[in-house]
N, C-alpha and C positions, 0 to 999 in steps of 0.2 A: 498270246500272253494276256492274262487278266489279273491286274494287281488288286488286292483287297483294300489295303490302306497303307499309308506311309510307314506305320510302325510295325506291321505284321510281316513284311517281306524285306530281308536285309539287302543292302545294295550289292554285295558280291553276287547273291542269287539273281538279282535283277540283271546284272551284267551277263551272267551265264545264260539266262534264258533269252536275252535279247540278241546276243551275238549270233546265235544259230539262225536268226530270222533275217539277218542282214544280207544284202547282195555282196558277192565277192569283192567288188571294188570299194565297198564301204568298210570292210572288216579291218583292214590295217589302220586306216584313219581313225576308226572308232576305238580300237584297242589303245592306240597311242594317246588319244585325247582323254580317254576315261581311265587310264592307268593311274592317274593322280588320285583317283578316289579309292584305290585299292592297295596303295603302297603299304608295305609292312606285312602282307600276308602272302608269302611266297607260294604256299600250297594252293591258294586260290588262283594266283597268277598262272602257275603252271597248268592248272586245270582248265583255265579259260582260254589261254593263248595256244590254240592248236593249229597244226597245219591243215590245209583243206582236206587231204586224204584221211587223216585221222578223224576229223570232225564228221565227215560224211559216213565213215565206217561205224562210228559209235557216237551218235548225236547225244546220247543220254549221259556220256561220261562227265560232262561239265556239271550236271545236276548232282552227281553222287560225291564229288570231291570238293566242290565249293563250300566254304564255311563262312559264317557271318563275321564281319569285322565290327566289333562292338565300339571301337574307338575311331570310326571313319571320320568324324568331324575334326579329330585332332591331327589328322595327317596333313602334311605339307604338299602343295601342288607340285607334281613332277613335270618339269618342262624340259627334260633331257631328250629333245627330239631333233633329229637332223632335218632342219627346215627345208633346205634346198632339195633333198632327195625324197624325203618321206611325204611332204605335202606339196611339193612342186611349186614352192613360192620362189619367184625369181628375184634374187637379191643382187644388187650391183656389186662389183668387186670392192668398191669403197665401203659398202655396208658390211660385206663379209669380213673385211680387214678390221673395221671398227668393232664388230662384235667379237672377233678373235682377240683384239687388243684389250677389250673390256674384261674378257675372261682371264687373260694373263695378268691384268692389273689387279683383279679381285684375288687371284691366287697369291700374288706377291705381297699384297697388303695383309693377308692372313698370316703369312710367314714372318713379317716384319716385326721385330721386338718393339715394345712401346718405348717412345722417346721421352726423356725428361725435359729436354730443351728443343726448341724448334730448330730445324736445319734448313737454311735458305734454299739449298738445292732440292730438298724433299718438298718444300712449299711450292717451288716452281713446277716440279714434276706433278704434284697433286693438282695444281691449277690446270695443267695441260691434260691430265687424266679426266678431270671434270668436264673440260670442253669436249673431249673425245666422246665421253659418255653421253653428254647432252646432244651431240651431233648424231650419234647412233639412235638415240631415243626419238629425235625429231624425224629422222629418216624412216624409222619403223611406223611412227604415227601417220606419216604421209602414205605409206603403203597400206596401213589399216583402213584409212579413209577411202582409198581407191577400191579396196576389196569390198567394203560395206556399200559403196555406191553401186558396184557391179551386182552385189547381192540384191539390193533393193530393186534394181532394174529387172533382174531375173524374176524376182518375186512378183512384181507388177505384171509381168508377162506370163505368169502361171508356171514358170519353170522352177518348181519348188525344190527338187533334189539339187539342181545346180546352184540355186541361191543358198541352200543350206551348206553346201561345200565351201562357198566363199565366206559365209559367216564362220564356219569352223576354222578356216585358215586365219581369219582375223582374231579368233579366240586364242589360238596358239601364240600369236604375237603379243596380245594383251598379257598372256601369262608370262612371257619373257620379260615384259615391262613391269610385272608384278602389280598391275592395275586391277585390284580386286573388284572395284565398283564396275568397271567396264567388262570384266570377265563375267559377272553375274548378268549384266544387261545383255551381253552377247549370247549367253546360254539361253536366255529367254527368247531372243530372236531365232536362235537355232531350233528350239523346241517348238515355238509357234509356227515356224516354217514347215517343219516336218508334220505337225498337226494339220496344217492347212492342206498338205499334200496327202493326207490320210495315211502317213507313215506313223501310226499311233504308237507302236512299240518303241520306236526310236525316240519319238517325242517324249514318251513317258520316262525314258532313261535320263534325258536331259532335265526334265522337270524335277525328278527326284534328286539329281545331282545339285540343283539349286537349293533345294530344301536341306540337303546334307551339309552345305557350306554356309548356312545361315549365320554362324558365328564369325564369319570372315568379312562381313560387310555390315555397315550401319543402315543401309537402305532396306526398307521394308517392301517396296514396290515389287521387286522380282519374286519375293516369297508369295505375295498375294496373287501375282499372275500365275505362278506355278501351281498353287492350289486350284485356281480357276481352270487352268489348262487341263489338269488331271480330271477335274469334275466334268469339263466339256467332253472329254473322251468317254467317260462313263455314261454321260447323257446320250452321246451318239450311239453307244452300245446298248442303250435302253436299260442300263443298270442304274435306275433312278435313286435307289437307296444310297449307293456309294456316291453318286453325283451330288446328292443333297448334303451328304456328310462333308465332302470336300468344299462345296460352296460355303457351308457354315464355317469351316476353318478359315476360308478366305475372308468372310465377313468379320470374324472375330479379330483378325489381323488388321483389317481396314479400320475397325472401330478403335483399336488401340492407338493407331497413328492418326485417327480422325481424318482419314482420306475419303473426302466426300465423293469424289469421282468413282473410286472403287466401291464404296458402300452402295452407291446407286446402281452401279453395273452388276454387282453380285446379287442385289435384290431382284433385279430384272431377270437374271439367269435362274435364280431360284424359282421365280414365278413361272418361267417357261417350263422348268422341270416338273413342277406341280401340275401345270397345265397338261403336259404330255402324260403325266401319271393319271390324270383324270380327277385330281383333287382340286376342283374349281374354287372351293372356299379358300384354301391355302394360296392358290394362284392369285385370287383377287387381293388377298392380304399383302402379298409381296409386290404385286403391280402397284398397289396403292402406296406402299412404303417407298417404292422407287420415285413416284411422283411427289411425295412429301419431302424427300431428302433434298431435292433441288429442282427448280423450274428453269434453271439456266441451261440452255441447250449446249453451251460449251462444256459444261461440267457433266450434264446428263443428256447425251444425244439420243437415248432410248426412250425418252419421255413420251414422244408421240406414239411410238409402238405400244408402250404400256397402257396409255389411254385407249388406243384402238382395241387392244386385246381385252381390256376390261369391258368395253362396249360390246364386243362380240359375245362375251359370256352372258351379259345381261340380255342381249338380243336372244340368245339361246334359251334363256329363262323367261322370255316373252315379257320382260320389263322394258318396253320400247322407249319410254321416257328417259330412263336412266341410260339406256344404250345411246339414244340420240345426244344426250348431254355429253357423254364421254367421247363419242365420235366427233362432236364439235370441238372439244378440247384438243383432240388428236389433230384435227384439221388445222387448228390455230398454230400448233407447233410444227406441223409439216410445212406450213407456209414459211415459217421463220427459218426452217432448215432448207428451204427450196427443194423439198423432196417431192418431185412430181409423181412418182410412183405411189407414194403414200397419199397424196392429195386425191389422185384418181380413185383409189380403192375406197377412201373414206367418203368421198362425195357420192360414189355409187352406193355405198352402204346406207348413208343418210337418205338418199333418194329412195331406196327400197323400203326404208321404214315409213317415210311419207306415203309411198305407194300403198303399203299394207294398211295404212291409216286412212286411205281414200283421200288424202290431201294431194291431189294430182298437180296443182299449180306449183307447190314447193318441190314436189318430186321432179317435175319437168325442169325447173330451175337448176336443181342439182345435177340431173342427167346432162343438160346442155353445158354446164360448166365442166363436167367430167369429159364430155366430148371435145371441148375446146383444148383441154390438157392433152388428150389422146392425140389430137391432130398436131399439137405443138411438138410432141415427142415422136410423132410419125409411127405410132404403134398400131398396125393394122387390126390386130385382134381387139384391142381396146376400143378402137373407132367403131368396129362392127358391134360390140357389146353395148356401147352407148346408144347407137342407132336402134338396136333391138329394144333397149329399155324405153327409149322415147316412143318408138312404135307401139309398145304395150300401152302407154298412156293414151295415145290417140285411139287405139282400139277400144279401150274402156269408155272413152268419151264419144265413140261412134263416128269419129272422123276417119272414115275408111280410106279416103284418098291419101291423107297424110300418113296414115298407118302403113299403107301399101308402099308409099314412097320410102319411108324409113326402113321397112323390111328389105326392099329391093337394094337400097344402098348397103345395108348390112350384108346381104348376100354376095354382092359384088366385091365388097371389101374382104370378106372372109375367105374368098377364093385365093387371096394372096398369102394365106397362111396354111398350115398343115392341119388345122382343127377340123375334124369331121363331125364331132358331136354338136358343134355350134351350127354347122350347116344344116343339121337335122332339126335343130331348134327353130331356125328361120323357116324351114319348109313347113314345119307344123303351124307356125304363125300364118303363113300364106294360105294354108288350107283352112285355117280358122276364119280368116277374112272371107274366103270364098263361101264357106258355110254360112256366114252371117248375111252376105249380100247376094248370093247366087252366082252361078258360073257366068251368066250373061253380063251382069253388071261388073263382075270381076274383070272380064275381058275388056269391057269398055273403058274402065279406069286405066288398065294397063296400056291400051292404045293411046289414051289421053296423055299419060305420063311419057310415052315414047315421043309424042309430038312436041312436048315441052323441052325434052332433051335434044 
């Protein structure tokens, strides 16, 4: 499924095209949770909710009978779900009794005629009913927190489908509590979890559901995240035109609410999309906008990457002074973020610029600093690459013994990795040294280094 934009494809069609892509164990949960979006269109519901045999027999049936529901945003969320059996949420007997009691209370209150004067017995009963309702609410809140905690743990362990199921269970409970703010926040968690697990069609369904219910919440954050999530999926599919369109929608919403964090984030994502598209001018424009919006790493954690990417573009354009300037800015923020990976890459890149400019002393300083970080993190590949860079400097300065030592260390370290092309690079360096000093001198230095070790 590939959606063109939010306005072009109606939500019932989205449901119809998504259901056929779900695994069997997701279909029932998906139908129950999403029915609230399609209430009022019985023809659509009957077309979408098929049994497995009918769906496999005629998968196109849902496309021909589903119709657009123009008033989808006016519908009331449908929470008429059997929690215990349908979603396998274990409720205590007390919770079941309280929920049942609340439903009977609600029904009796609707049938009760309006009283002109207060009845003491009714007041006492009302107080007891309020206590029962609060107790049920608190009990459900505790269950929700447990579900969300389990979901977050599963997410951190990369079990995205299982995490999404836990979030979906908490979503149903929030709907029972009629907590519209947390309903939308949980929809974002579900959508982002499916997105992270590359279940893009399901993620899109949830992102669009958030956009359809925008009138039900005063929070703008879920709407911005939904636009960004849809754009991220288009970007992943290399549909950069639609990705940029949805990033722009997200940016407009962030500007309306003056959400600095989201404005910086969207500018960075737009820059990446333009970068992937090959429009380096536009990419520079939005990387620069990101850095100008805020230099606070708490608000703009992408600032180091924005500077590094600008530096890479200028390096590609052979504007080495500008590249070095932006790499230095990137390094400053990577140190604030304690981003060792970013520090290593940036130091290596700055070292390469100094090397290309024949400034071997500064290049050597950068490569040694990068080597120290690589050793600190225990990354064998990075250690080998830093030794290779240092060896190249010694080779240029004709310090053949030091160069050989650096190359040999690089060779021994790279053996701990699966990199084959790096092994070939090191072999070429060793042959170059032999070509410079001759085979006899090469063997003498090797024997000397063996004695030192």
